[in-house]
DRENTORKOL-3810 file (N, C-alpha, C; in nm, 4 decimals):
REM DRENTORKOL-3810
@n.u->-0.3836; n.v->-0.5867; n.w->0.5531; ca.u->-0.3316; ca.v->-0.6163; ca.w->0.3642; c.u->-0.4377; c.v->-0.6099; c.w->0.2518
@n.u->-0.4761; n.v->-0.5850; n.w->0.1424; ca.u->-0.5468; ca.v->-0.6071; ca.w->0.0321; c.u->-0.5778; c.v->-0.7500; c.w->-0.0343
@n.u->-0.6513; n.v->-0.7625; n.w->-0.0474; ca.u->-0.6282; ca.v->-0.9112; ca.w->-0.1261; c.u->-0.7914; c.v->-0.9277; c.w->-0.1953
@n.u->-0.7585; n.v->-0.9435; n.w->-0.2984; ca.u->-0.8644; ca.v->-0.9100; ca.w->-0.4406; c.u->-0.8173; c.v->-0.9928; c.w->-0.5257
@n.u->-0.9121; n.v->-1.1286; n.w->-0.6067; ca.u->-0.8512; ca.v->-1.1829; ca.w->-0.6948; c.u->-0.8317; c.v->-1.0951; c.w->-0.8436
@n.u->-0.8772; n.v->-1.0523; n.w->-0.9058; ca.u->-0.8588; ca.v->-0.9579; ca.w->-1.0025; c.u->-0.8036; c.v->-0.8512; c.w->-1.0813
@n.u->-0.6716; n.v->-0.8209; n.w->-0.9480; ca.u->-0.5994; ca.v->-0.7276; ca.w->-0.8960; c.u->-0.5156; c.v->-0.7239; c.w->-1.0367
@n.u->-0.4958; n.v->-0.6025; n.w->-1.0969; ca.u->-0.3725; ca.v->-0.6612; ca.w->-1.2007; c.u->-0.2515; c.v->-0.6567; c.w->-1.1504
@n.u->-0.1427; n.v->-0.7690; n.w->-1.1887; ca.u->-0.0188; ca.v->-0.7881; ca.w->-1.1380; c.u->0.0218; c.v->-0.8261; c.w->-1.2512
@n.u->0.1973; n.v->-0.7833; n.w->-1.1572; ca.u->0.3324; ca.v->-0.7900; ca.w->-1.3266; c.u->0.4303; c.v->-0.8015; c.w->-1.2183
@n.u->0.5090; n.v->-0.8332; n.w->-1.2368; ca.u->0.6426; ca.v->-0.8338; ca.w->-1.1766; c.u->0.7986; c.v->-0.7622; c.w->-1.2178
@n.u->0.8487; n.v->-0.7197; n.w->-1.1433; ca.u->0.9860; ca.v->-0.6110; ca.w->-1.1667; c.u->1.0824; c.v->-0.6966; c.w->-1.2356
@n.u->1.1487; n.v->-0.6639; n.w->-1.3853; ca.u->1.2531; ca.v->-0.7049; ca.w->-1.4092; c.u->1.3578; c.v->-0.6186; c.w->-1.3827
@n.u->1.5005; n.v->-0.5639; n.w->-1.4847; ca.u->1.5362; ca.v->-0.4899; ca.w->-1.4939; c.u->1.5166; c.v->-0.2806; c.w->-1.5669
@n.u->1.3998; n.v->-0.3063; n.w->-1.5951; ca.u->1.3355; ca.v->-0.1524; ca.w->-1.5855; c.u->1.2279; c.v->-0.1225; c.w->-1.5083
@n.u->1.2053; n.v->0.0257; n.w->-1.4651; ca.u->1.0214; ca.v->0.0415; ca.w->-1.4667; c.u->0.9583; c.v->0.0592; c.w->-1.5582
@n.u->0.9513; n.v->-0.0527; n.w->-1.6375; ca.u->0.8402; ca.v->-0.0483; ca.w->-1.7732; c.u->0.6398; c.v->-0.1292; c.w->-1.6920
@n.u->0.6791; n.v->-0.2295; n.w->-1.5540; ca.u->0.5986; ca.v->-0.2620; ca.w->-1.5073; c.u->0.4977; c.v->-0.1683; c.w->-1.4799
@n.u->0.5990; n.v->-0.0836; n.w->-1.3873; ca.u->0.4929; ca.v->0.0366; ca.w->-1.3223; c.u->0.3907; c.v->0.1434; c.w->-1.4395
@n.u->0.4165; n.v->0.1201; n.w->-1.5482; ca.u->0.3812; ca.v->0.1880; ca.w->-1.6106; c.u->0.2378; c.v->0.1577; c.w->-1.6898
@n.u->0.2574; n.v->0.0182; n.w->-1.6934; ca.u->0.1667; ca.v->-0.1445; ca.w->-1.7375; c.u->0.0387; c.v->-0.1060; c.w->-1.6397
@n.u->0.0940; n.v->-0.1321; n.w->-1.4651; ca.u->0.0009; ca.v->-0.0783; ca.w->-1.3597; c.u->-0.0664; c.v->0.0134; c.w->-1.3768
@n.u->-0.0002; n.v->0.1095; n.w->-1.3296; ca.u->-0.1105; ca.v->0.2780; ca.w->-1.4084; c.u->-0.1855; c.v->0.2801; c.w->-1.4988
@n.u->-0.1373; n.v->0.1776; n.w->-1.6574; ca.u->-0.2267; ca.v->0.2094; ca.w->-1.7127; c.u->-0.3169; c.v->0.1034; c.w->-1.6741
@n.u->-0.2797; n.v->0.0202; n.w->-1.6557; ca.u->-0.4399; ca.v->-0.0523; ca.w->-1.6185; c.u->-0.5203; c.v->0.0170; c.w->-1.4624
@n.u->-0.5202; n.v->0.0197; n.w->-1.4113; ca.u->-0.5940; ca.v->0.1295; ca.w->-1.3739; c.u->-0.6632; c.v->0.2417; c.w->-1.4149
@n.u->-0.6132; n.v->0.3111; n.w->-1.5177; ca.u->-0.6975; ca.v->0.3961; ca.w->-1.5352; c.u->-0.7688; c.v->0.3074; c.w->-1.6732
@n.u->-0.7616; n.v->0.1706; n.w->-1.7578; ca.u->-0.7677; ca.v->0.1707; ca.w->-1.8064; c.u->-0.9303; c.v->0.0994; c.w->-1.8082
@n.u->-0.8614; n.v->0.0879; n.w->-1.6232; ca.u->-1.0779; ca.v->0.0030; ca.w->-1.5609; c.u->-1.1265; c.v->0.1685; c.w->-1.4843
@n.u->-1.1106; n.v->0.2761; n.w->-1.5858; ca.u->-1.1034; ca.v->0.4149; ca.w->-1.4893; c.u->-1.1335; c.v->0.4801; c.w->-1.3321
@n.u->-0.9313; n.v->0.4219; n.w->-1.2620; ca.u->-0.9850; ca.v->0.4483; ca.w->-1.1751; c.u->-0.8439; c.v->0.5273; c.w->-1.1918
@n.u->-0.8150; n.v->0.5872; n.w->-1.1014; ca.u->-0.7108; ca.v->0.7091; ca.w->-1.0917; c.u->-0.5633; c.v->0.7004; c.w->-0.9724
@n.u->-0.4784; n.v->0.5899; n.w->-1.0093; ca.u->-0.3778; ca.v->0.6056; ca.w->-0.9538; c.u->-0.3738; c.v->0.6882; c.w->-0.8457
@n.u->-0.3378; n.v->0.6063; n.w->-0.6965; ca.u->-0.3336; ca.v->0.8153; ca.w->-0.6092; c.u->-0.1915; c.v->0.7845; c.w->-0.5033
@n.u->-0.1200; n.v->0.6824; n.w->-0.4903; ca.u->-0.0570; ca.v->0.6196; ca.w->-0.3915; c.u->0.0173; c.v->0.4131; c.w->-0.4816
@n.u->0.1444; n.v->0.4379; n.w->-0.4272; ca.u->0.2103; ca.v->0.3401; ca.w->-0.4259; c.u->0.2817; c.v->0.3031; c.w->-0.2594
@n.u->0.2125; n.v->0.2048; n.w->-0.2109; ca.u->0.2272; ca.v->0.1230; ca.w->-0.1514; c.u->0.3714; c.v->-0.0221; c.w->-0.1096
@n.u->0.4958; n.v->0.1042; n.w->-0.0688; ca.u->0.6206; ca.v->-0.0530; ca.w->-0.0768; c.u->0.6958; c.v->-0.0861; c.w->0.0671
@n.u->0.7716; n.v->-0.1828; n.w->0.1002; ca.u->0.8073; ca.v->-0.2345; ca.w->0.2189; c.u->0.9442; c.v->-0.1784; c.w->0.1774
@n.u->0.9812; n.v->-0.0582; n.w->0.2454; ca.u->1.1532; ca.v->-0.0154; ca.w->0.2881; c.u->1.2513; c.v->-0.0941; c.w->0.1858
@n.u->1.2429; n.v->-0.1785; n.w->0.2053; ca.u->1.3751; ca.v->-0.2608; ca.w->0.1220; c.u->1.3325; c.v->-0.2887; c.w->-0.0717
@n.u->1.1863; n.v->-0.3138; n.w->-0.0920; ca.u->1.1785; ca.v->-0.3284; ca.w->-0.2614; c.u->1.2085; c.v->-0.1626; c.w->-0.2563
@n.u->1.1757; n.v->-0.0403; n.w->-0.1500; ca.u->1.1601; ca.v->0.0759; ca.w->-0.2846; c.u->1.3019; c.v->0.0890; c.w->-0.3143
@n.u->1.3810; n.v->0.0132; n.w->-0.2042; ca.u->1.5692; ca.v->-0.0093; ca.w->-0.2270; c.u->1.6178; c.v->0.0076; c.w->-0.3311
@n.u->1.5505; n.v->-0.1688; n.w->-0.2968; ca.u->1.6190; ca.v->-0.2115; ca.w->-0.4463; c.u->1.5446; c.v->-0.1604; c.w->-0.5955
@n.u->1.4442; n.v->-0.0599; n.w->-0.6060; ca.u->1.3982; ca.v->0.0061; ca.w->-0.7396; c.u->1.4733; c.v->0.0735; c.w->-0.7451
@n.u->1.5257; n.v->0.1611; n.w->-0.5922; ca.u->1.5992; ca.v->0.3000; ca.w->-0.6607; c.u->1.7754; c.v->0.2754; c.w->-0.6719
@n.u->1.7620; n.v->0.1251; n.w->-0.7096; ca.u->1.9374; ca.v->0.1604; ca.w->-0.6817; c.u->1.9005; c.v->0.0801; c.w->-0.8308
@n.u->1.8129; n.v->0.0817; n.w->-0.9363; ca.u->1.8021; ca.v->-0.0262; ca.w->-1.0504; c.u->1.9299; c.v->0.0795; c.w->-1.1627
@n.u->1.9899; n.v->0.0723; n.w->-1.2236; ca.u->2.0786; ca.v->0.1719; ca.w->-1.3240; c.u->2.0153; c.v->0.1940; c.w->-1.4562
@n.u->2.0457; n.v->0.2573; n.w->-1.4898; ca.u->1.9796; ca.v->0.3021; ca.w->-1.6520; c.u->2.0819; c.v->0.2072; c.w->-1.7381
@n.u->2.2156; n.v->0.1469; n.w->-1.6859; ca.u->2.2706; ca.v->0.0599; ca.w->-1.7991; c.u->2.3916; c.v->-0.0427; c.w->-1.7170
@n.u->2.4469; n.v->-0.1729; n.w->-1.7601; ca.u->2.5296; ca.v->-0.2238; ca.w->-1.6585; c.u->2.6337; c.v->-0.1236; c.w->-1.5842
@n.u->2.6971; n.v->-0.0491; n.w->-1.6700; ca.u->2.8279; ca.v->0.0195; ca.w->-1.6325; c.u->2.8042; c.v->0.1295; c.w->-1.6356
@n.u->2.6686; n.v->0.2085; n.w->-1.5625; ca.u->2.6461; ca.v->0.2984; ca.w->-1.4926; c.u->2.6613; c.v->0.3662; c.w->-1.3826
@n.u->2.6460; n.v->0.4470; n.w->-1.2857; ca.u->2.6368; ca.v->0.4282; ca.w->-1.1785; c.u->2.4815; c.v->0.5295; c.w->-1.1335
@n.u->2.3770; n.v->0.5985; n.w->-1.2523; ca.u->2.2670; ca.v->0.6507; ca.w->-1.2964; c.u->2.1361; c.v->0.6055; c.w->-1.2240
@n.u->2.0650; n.v->0.6071; n.w->-1.1296; ca.u->2.0001; ca.v->0.5698; ca.w->-1.1164; c.u->1.8683; c.v->0.5875; c.w->-1.2109
@n.u->1.7974; n.v->0.4543; n.w->-1.2431; ca.u->1.6055; ca.v->0.5053; ca.w->-1.3002; c.u->1.5338; c.v->0.6276; c.w->-1.2746
@n.u->1.5613; n.v->0.5782; n.w->-1.1038; ca.u->1.4582; ca.v->0.6621; ca.w->-1.0093; c.u->1.4680; c.v->0.7996; c.w->-0.9822
@n.u->1.6147; n.v->0.8154; n.w->-0.9208; ca.u->1.6666; ca.v->0.9258; ca.w->-0.8862; c.u->1.7698; c.v->0.9633; c.w->-0.9926
@n.u->1.8528; n.v->1.0827; n.w->-0.9408; ca.u->2.0122; ca.v->1.1690; ca.w->-1.0092; c.u->2.1331; c.v->1.0472; c.w->-0.9658
@n.u->2.1726; n.v->0.9429; n.w->-0.8749; ca.u->2.1720; ca.v->0.9279; ca.w->-0.8362; c.u->2.2845; c.v->0.9641; c.w->-0.6692
@n.u->2.3261; n.v->1.0978; n.w->-0.7161; ca.u->2.4044; ca.v->1.1868; ca.w->-0.6118; c.u->2.2870; c.v->1.2275; c.w->-0.5439
@n.u->2.1865; n.v->1.2166; n.w->-0.4905; ca.u->2.0576; ca.v->1.2417; ca.w->-0.3909; c.u->1.9627; c.v->1.1151; c.w->-0.3628
@n.u->1.8595; n.v->1.1078; n.w->-0.2932; ca.u->1.8001; ca.v->1.0102; ca.w->-0.2702; c.u->1.7350; c.v->1.0924; c.w->-0.3732
@n.u->1.6453; n.v->0.9968; n.w->-0.4426; ca.u->1.6056; ca.v->0.9436; ca.w->-0.5456; c.u->1.4157; c.v->1.0445; c.w->-0.4807
@n.u->1.3656; n.v->1.0685; n.w->-0.4917; ca.u->1.2377; ca.v->1.1885; ca.w->-0.4722; c.u->1.1544; c.v->1.0012; c.w->-0.4653
@n.u->1.0008; n.v->1.0463; n.w->-0.3874; ca.u->0.9596; ca.v->0.9118; ca.w->-0.4184; c.u->0.8294; c.v->0.8874; c.w->-0.4490
@n.u->0.8542; n.v->0.8485; n.w->-0.5712; ca.u->0.8029; ca.v->0.8919; ca.w->-0.6276; c.u->0.7638; c.v->0.8067; c.w->-0.8207
@n.u->0.7018; n.v->0.7699; n.w->-0.9144; ca.u->0.7045; ca.v->0.6215; ca.w->-0.9675; c.u->0.5796; c.v->0.7428; c.w->-1.0132
@n.u->0.6411; n.v->0.7699; n.w->-1.2089; ca.u->0.5628; ca.v->0.8515; ca.w->-1.2973; c.u->0.4764; c.v->0.9556; c.w->-1.2259
@n.u->0.5372; n.v->1.0258; n.w->-1.1545; ca.u->0.3754; ca.v->1.0958; ca.w->-1.0766; c.u->0.3494; c.v->1.0689; c.w->-0.9825
@n.u->0.3754; n.v->0.9538; n.w->-0.9134; ca.u->0.2856; ca.v->0.8507; ca.w->-0.8006; c.u->0.3490; c.v->0.8829; c.w->-0.6725
@n.u->0.2884; n.v->0.9664; n.w->-0.6043; ca.u->0.3759; ca.v->0.9422; ca.w->-0.4990; c.u->0.3918; c.v->0.7892; c.w->-0.4258
@n.u->0.5141; n.v->0.7876; n.w->-0.3600; ca.u->0.5451; ca.v->0.6251; ca.w->-0.3073; c.u->0.5534; c.v->0.6288; c.w->-0.1091
@n.u->0.5062; n.v->0.5388; n.w->-0.0647; ca.u->0.5105; ca.v->0.5403; ca.w->0.0436; c.u->0.5860; c.v->0.4131; c.w->0.1059
@n.u->0.6625; n.v->0.4416; n.w->0.1597; ca.u->0.7307; ca.v->0.3244; ca.w->0.2029; c.u->0.7420; c.v->0.3256; c.w->0.3492
@n.u->0.6606; n.v->0.2069; n.w->0.4404; ca.u->0.6399; ca.v->0.1298; ca.w->0.5247; c.u->0.6957; c.v->-0.0104; c.w->0.5959
@n.u->0.7922; n.v->-0.0581; n.w->0.6665; ca.u->0.7729; ca.v->-0.2365; ca.w->0.7069; c.u->0.6505; c.v->-0.2821; c.w->0.6707
@n.u->0.5151; n.v->-0.2018; n.w->0.7197; ca.u->0.4532; ca.v->-0.3417; ca.w->0.7602; c.u->0.3826; c.v->-0.3760; c.w->0.6076
@n.u->0.4166; n.v->-0.2837; n.w->0.4955; ca.u->0.3986; ca.v->-0.3007; ca.w->0.3319; c.u->0.4572; c.v->-0.4688; c.w->0.3648
@n.u->0.3985; n.v->-0.5697; n.w->0.2799; ca.u->0.4304; ca.v->-0.7239; ca.w->0.2830; c.u->0.5943; c.v->-0.7206; c.w->0.1599
@n.u->0.6918; n.v->-0.7701; n.w->0.2839; ca.u->0.8044; ca.v->-0.7473; ca.w->0.1511; c.u->0.7572; c.v->-0.8156; c.w->0.0293
@n.u->0.8060; n.v->-0.7955; n.w->-0.1315; ca.u->0.7752; ca.v->-0.8345; ca.w->-0.2655; c.u->0.6712; c.v->-0.7900; c.w->-0.2896
@n.u->0.5842; n.v->-0.7629; n.w->-0.2691; ca.u->0.5051; ca.v->-0.6231; ca.w->-0.3633; c.u->0.4600; c.v->-0.4763; c.w->-0.3112
@n.u->0.4715; n.v->-0.4215; n.w->-0.4111; ca.u->0.3943; ca.v->-0.3322; ca.w->-0.4579; c.u->0.2866; c.v->-0.3089; c.w->-0.4584
@n.u->0.1893; n.v->-0.1927; n.w->-0.3999; ca.u->0.0872; ca.v->-0.2014; ca.w->-0.4044; c.u->0.0425; c.v->-0.0738; c.w->-0.4841
@n.u->-0.0194; n.v->-0.0371; n.w->-0.5915; ca.u->-0.1222; ca.v->0.0390; ca.w->-0.6744; c.u->-0.2457; c.v->0.0889; c.w->-0.6326
@n.u->-0.2606; n.v->0.1870; n.w->-0.5679; ca.u->-0.4038; ca.v->0.2222; ca.w->-0.5040; c.u->-0.4686; c.v->0.3200; c.w->-0.5304
@n.u->-0.6672; n.v->0.3010; n.w->-0.5709; ca.u->-0.6797; ca.v->0.4629; ca.w->-0.5568; c.u->-0.7128; c.v->0.4324; c.w->-0.4844
@n.u->-0.6862; n.v->0.5016; n.w->-0.3667; ca.u->-0.7985; ca.v->0.5928; ca.w->-0.2349; c.u->-0.8810; c.v->0.6277; c.w->-0.2709
@n.u->-0.9713; n.v->0.6632; n.w->-0.3960; ca.u->-1.1130; ca.v->0.6938; ca.w->-0.4160; c.u->-1.1803; c.v->0.5989; c.w->-0.4029
@n.u->-1.1395; n.v->0.5283; n.w->-0.4108; ca.u->-1.2093; ca.v->0.3003; ca.w->-0.4322; c.u->-1.2591; c.v->0.2017; c.w->-0.3429
@n.u->-1.1959; n.v->0.2799; n.w->-0.1991; ca.u->-1.1011; ca.v->0.2535; ca.w->-0.0758; c.u->-1.2619; c.v->0.3360; c.w->-0.0040
@n.u->-1.3318; n.v->0.1880; n.w->0.0813; ca.u->-1.4663; ca.v->0.2168; ca.w->0.1561; c.u->-1.4359; c.v->0.2640; c.w->0.3307
@n.u->-1.4259; n.v->0.3577; n.w->0.4169; ca.u->-1.3740; ca.v->0.3008; ca.w->0.5201; c.u->-1.5587; c.v->0.3434; c.w->0.6119
@n.u->-1.5559; n.v->0.3257; n.w->0.6977; ca.u->-1.6588; ca.v->0.3593; ca.w->0.7599; c.u->-1.6236; c.v->0.3364; c.w->0.9460
@n.u->-1.6416; n.v->0.3451; n.w->1.0078; ca.u->-1.6969; ca.v->0.3800; ca.w->1.1530; c.u->-1.8552; c.v->0.3714; c.w->1.2140
@n.u->-1.8173; n.v->0.3532; n.w->1.3316; ca.u->-1.8945; ca.v->0.3762; ca.w->1.4243; c.u->-1.8999; c.v->0.4614; c.w->1.5440
@n.u->-2.0000; n.v->0.5536; n.w->1.6069; ca.u->-1.9960; ca.v->0.5929; ca.w->1.6859; c.u->-1.9105; c.v->0.5249; c.w->1.7636
@n.u->-1.8831; n.v->0.6240; n.w->1.9403; ca.u->-1.7615; ca.v->0.4666; ca.w->2.0065; c.u->-1.9339; c.v->0.5472; c.w->2.1280
@n.u->-1.9345; n.v->0.3475; n.w->2.1986; ca.u->-2.0717; ca.v->0.3491; ca.w->2.2643; c.u->-2.0093; c.v->0.3568; c.w->2.3900
@n.u->-2.0239; n.v->0.4284; n.w->2.5066; ca.u->-1.9371; ca.v->0.3864; ca.w->2.6380; c.u->-2.1552; c.v->0.2729; c.w->2.7331
@n.u->-2.1084; n.v->0.1851; n.w->2.7781; ca.u->-2.2532; ca.v->0.0930; ca.w->2.8149; c.u->-2.1356; c.v->0.1298; c.w->3.0156
@n.u->-2.2213; n.v->0.1565; n.w->3.1376; ca.u->-2.1570; ca.v->0.1408; ca.w->3.2295; c.u->-2.2512; c.v->0.1143; c.w->3.3467
@n.u->-2.2066; n.v->-0.0280; n.w->3.4555; ca.u->-2.3558; ca.v->-0.0799; ca.w->3.5341; c.u->-2.2924; c.v->-0.1752; c.w->3.6484
@n.u->-2.3369; n.v->-0.1699; n.w->3.7157; ca.u->-2.3307; ca.v->-0.1613; ca.w->3.8851; c.u->-2.3991; c.v->-0.3264; c.w->3.9576
@n.u->-2.4280; n.v->-0.3102; n.w->3.8569; ca.u->-2.5298; ca.v->-0.4943; ca.w->3.8355; c.u->-2.4314; c.v->-0.6283; c.w->3.8183
@n.u->-2.4113; n.v->-0.5873; n.w->3.7891; ca.u->-2.2821; ca.v->-0.7041; ca.w->3.6224; c.u->-2.2074; c.v->-0.7255; c.w->3.7311
@n.u->-2.1275; n.v->-0.6825; n.w->3.8797; ca.u->-2.0838; ca.v->-0.7323; ca.w->3.9078; c.u->-2.0545; c.v->-0.6931; c.w->4.0854
@n.u->-2.1625; n.v->-0.7099; n.w->4.0996; ca.u->-2.2831; ca.v->-0.6799; ca.w->4.2302; c.u->-2.1870; c.v->-0.7856; c.w->4.3330
@n.u->-2.1586; n.v->-0.9130; n.w->4.3519; ca.u->-2.1452; ca.v->-0.9456; ca.w->4.3953; c.u->-1.9903; c.v->-0.8933; c.w->4.4794
@n.u->-1.9051; n.v->-0.8809; n.w->4.3738; ca.u->-1.8090; ca.v->-0.7747; ca.w->4.3509; c.u->-1.7921; c.v->-0.6246; c.w->4.4027
@n.u->-1.7714; n.v->-0.5148; n.w->4.4731; ca.u->-1.7674; ca.v->-0.3882; ca.w->4.5238; c.u->-1.7408; c.v->-0.3037; c.w->4.3528
@n.u->-1.8251; n.v->-0.3463; n.w->4.2450; ca.u->-1.6827; ca.v->-0.3068; ca.w->4.1785; c.u->-1.8201; c.v->-0.2558; c.w->4.0707
@n.u->-1.8011; n.v->-0.1778; n.w->3.8944; ca.u->-1.8192; ca.v->-0.0978; ca.w->3.8640; c.u->-1.7862; c.v->-0.1913; c.w->3.7212
@n.u->-1.9050; n.v->-0.2410; n.w->3.5830; ca.u->-1.8143; ca.v->-0.2750; ca.w->3.4532; c.u->-1.8424; c.v->-0.1381; c.w->3.3997
@n.u->-1.7481; n.v->-0.1182; n.w->3.3309; ca.u->-1.7281; ca.v->-0.0682; ca.w->3.1931; c.u->-1.6802; c.v->-0.0928; c.w->3.1006
@n.u->-1.8544; n.v->-0.1015; n.w->2.9227; ca.u->-1.7719; ca.v->-0.1225; ca.w->2.8383; c.u->-1.7619; c.v->-0.0482; c.w->2.7019
@n.u->-1.6815; n.v->-0.0319; n.w->2.6933; ca.u->-1.6260; ca.v->0.0422; ca.w->2.5420; c.u->-1.6724; c.v->-0.0055; c.w->2.3866
@n.u->-1.7225; n.v->-0.0094; n.w->2.2802; ca.u->-1.7155; ca.v->-0.0451; ca.w->2.1752; c.u->-1.6978; c.v->0.0822; c.w->2.0561
@n.u->-1.6216; n.v->0.0405; n.w->1.9867; ca.u->-1.6337; ca.v->0.0765; ca.w->1.8412; c.u->-1.6325; c.v->-0.0162; c.w->1.7352
@n.u->-1.6730; n.v->-0.0198; n.w->1.6490; ca.u->-1.6114; ca.v->-0.0936; ca.w->1.5148; c.u->-1.6208; c.v->-0.0295; c.w->1.3810
@n.u->-1.4963; n.v->-0.0242; n.w->1.3310; ca.u->-1.4563; ca.v->0.0226; ca.w->1.2107; c.u->-1.4182; c.v->-0.1741; c.w->1.0642
@n.u->-1.5007; n.v->-0.0379; n.w->1.0177; ca.u->-1.4474; ca.v->-0.2075; ca.w->0.9129; c.u->-1.3812; c.v->-0.0925; c.w->0.7454
@n.u->-1.3486; n.v->-0.1484; n.w->0.6140; ca.u->-1.3383; ca.v->-0.1284; ca.w->0.5232; c.u->-1.3778; c.v->-0.2265; c.w->0.4114
@n.u->-1.3214; n.v->-0.1499; n.w->0.2180; ca.u->-1.3591; ca.v->-0.2410; ca.w->0.0990; c.u->-1.2961; c.v->-0.1708; c.w->0.0473
@n.u->-1.2300; n.v->-0.2449; n.w->-0.0783; ca.u->-1.2195; ca.v->-0.2678; ca.w->-0.1807; c.u->-1.3290; c.v->-0.2620; c.w->-0.3098
@n.u->-1.3597; n.v->-0.1762; n.w->-0.3465; ca.u->-1.5146; ca.v->-0.1554; ca.w->-0.4008; c.u->-1.4822; c.v->-0.2504; c.w->-0.5781
@n.u->-1.3957; n.v->-0.1854; n.w->-0.6564; ca.u->-1.3647; ca.v->-0.2376; ca.w->-0.7704; c.u->-1.2461; c.v->-0.2972; c.w->-0.7513
@n.u->-1.1844; n.v->-0.4198; n.w->-0.7588; ca.u->-1.0372; ca.v->-0.3895; ca.w->-0.7838; c.u->-0.9697; c.v->-0.4220; c.w->-0.8782
@n.u->-1.0014; n.v->-0.3411; n.w->-1.0030; ca.u->-0.9598; ca.v->-0.4167; ca.w->-1.1287; c.u->-0.8970; c.v->-0.2436; c.w->-1.0939
@n.u->-0.9413; n.v->-0.1612; n.w->-1.0229; ca.u->-0.8817; ca.v->-0.0283; ca.w->-0.9968; c.u->-0.7738; c.v->-0.0366; c.w->-0.8986
@n.u->-0.6863; n.v->-0.1603; n.w->-0.9021; ca.u->-0.5367; ca.v->-0.1209; ca.w->-0.7772; c.u->-0.4621; c.v->-0.2020; c.w->-0.8554
@n.u->-0.2809; n.v->-0.2358; n.w->-0.8370; ca.u->-0.2617; ca.v->-0.3351; ca.w->-0.8863; c.u->-0.1319; c.v->-0.3528; c.w->-0.8025
@n.u->-0.0952; n.v->-0.4565; n.w->-0.8304; ca.u->0.0269; ca.v->-0.5271; ca.w->-0.7287; c.u->0.1402; c.v->-0.5662; c.w->-0.8681
@n.u->0.2733; n.v->-0.4992; n.w->-0.8003; ca.u->0.3824; ca.v->-0.5565; ca.w->-0.8415; c.u->0.4580; c.v->-0.6458; c.w->-0.7940
@n.u->0.5477; n.v->-0.7012; n.w->-0.8568; ca.u->0.6009; ca.v->-0.8108; ca.w->-0.7160; c.u->0.7279; c.v->-0.7949; c.w->-0.7387
@n.u->0.8248; n.v->-0.7547; n.w->-0.6966; ca.u->0.9232; ca.v->-0.6976; ca.w->-0.7170; c.u->1.0600; c.v->-0.8195; c.w->-0.5582
@n.u->1.1053; n.v->-0.8592; n.w->-0.6443; ca.u->1.2652; ca.v->-0.9760; ca.w->-0.6026; c.u->1.3554; c.v->-0.9015; c.w->-0.5913
@n.u->1.3399; n.v->-0.8373; n.w->-0.4747; ca.u->1.5623; ca.v->-0.7468; ca.w->-0.4351; c.u->1.5515; c.v->-0.8904; c.w->-0.3610
@n.u->1.5891; n.v->-0.9718; n.w->-0.3148; ca.u->1.6949; ca.v->-1.0307; ca.w->-0.2860; c.u->1.7131; c.v->-1.0002; c.w->-0.1230
@n.u->1.6044; n.v->-0.9133; n.w->-0.1136; ca.u->1.6662; ca.v->-0.8435; ca.w->0.0634; c.u->1.7692; c.v->-0.7369; c.w->0.1014
@n.u->1.8140; n.v->-0.7447; n.w->-0.0409; ca.u->1.8771; ca.v->-0.5646; ca.w->-0.0968; c.u->1.7441; c.v->-0.4190; c.w->-0.0472
END
């Protein structure tokens, strides 16, 4: 989970303007919006938004085919591990990850009283967001739909 105090934050209403505002906020902070992360139920809610109350035409797709998973030409990834109720707009160039080499240590001294060998494998990984204002959160109240 990415938690940053200074992320742009907005809430979805009955139109898609909040997604445009989020992307503009990221770009204003010199970021490059690269991907939206949604919970599948939240993406379904967005994909079902209609262009008017008495219409069957989706704001995101044509209504007869599955909506292409993009918002303002930014790819959308829907995954159940994303926290339901919020969509994240990320600048992938602003997330840094590092890892250590895999190390293996073998000892027959540690388990001297037992006829055994002890093996230890170590690998470390870490990541961080460099500029919190180059990412955005949109709150989505999908009502479980």
